[in-house]
Phi, psi and omega in degrees: 000147180253144180238142179223128176265127180251114182271126174294145180067023177223159178265109182237121180292141178263101182216154179230127178261130179073028182293136184264344180228150179284129179263120182298151179303322181298322179291319178294320179296318180295318178297315179300321179295318180292320178296319179299318178296320178294317177298321180297323178298314181291320180298320178296321178294323179295316180296319180296318179296317179299317181297319180292316182291333185274351182295140182299325182295325179292313180301315182295317184290322181282340181054043188287357180083190184210171173236146174249132179291129181251341179270158182303324178207102180266131178279131176256124185253166178286338179218177183277056182196134181286001175268352177280171183297141176277132178269309177191175176256121178272144182272156178303140178078356172294146177240149180218143177291143178276134175255319186199171174220137177224106181061239181262029182228145173248134169273129183236157179251153178249147177291323179233158180296141175232118185052039178080002182252149176243358175220160177201179182235139180229139180296140180301331181294342183261004184222166170236122179286148176233082183300146178272138178288341185265004186303307182296317179298317182296321182298332182257007175280169178300318180294314179300319179296320180295320179291317177302315180299320179297312182296316179296322178298317178297319180297318179295321180295316178299314180301317180297311183295317181294320178295316178300317181292321178297318179294319179299316179292322177302313181294322180296317185272001178300322181261005180286135184279352184248322186231157173211145175276123184247353180191165183205139173214154179219141176239119177268109182203203177240101357273165176290153177214163179207160178218151175237136175259123176251135176254133174276126182281000000 
């Protein structure tokens, strides 16, 4: 049996090496439609998360601090990788609120949408962080607690919906003569992501 992992929100080629049977176009189309639906669920959760994280009240309440651009033109990317799409070039001395950090990257928020995005990622080498002194106090304030509860609630809702859809697809493909769902994983982060493992029968 051959196994292929399909990552939601990613471009993954659908190919089989050493396949022993011809897969009809209709079966491939149905699989593509189901994968697209799963991706749409994750994409909607990502957009909802971005909108929540980008609200000024969230930044203020969490006191997450900010970063100041130190290079003449720092590229802001869609993800924490310079191979992801470029959103725009930030100018030196511009400041942005910090949303998250992953390795050598900062997730930052924008006041207004840029190319349809309200958040982006910038390399740590191009910025200087300015931590907020009120971060810890804000997290334990009533407002901070309410925002934490909201974010955790959203994460639980995404986990529930993605799990339900993964189970539905597993049951649907159980009797399919070409494909079967053999695994599922989800990561709640910025941005959220999920994957389904399909086995070729």
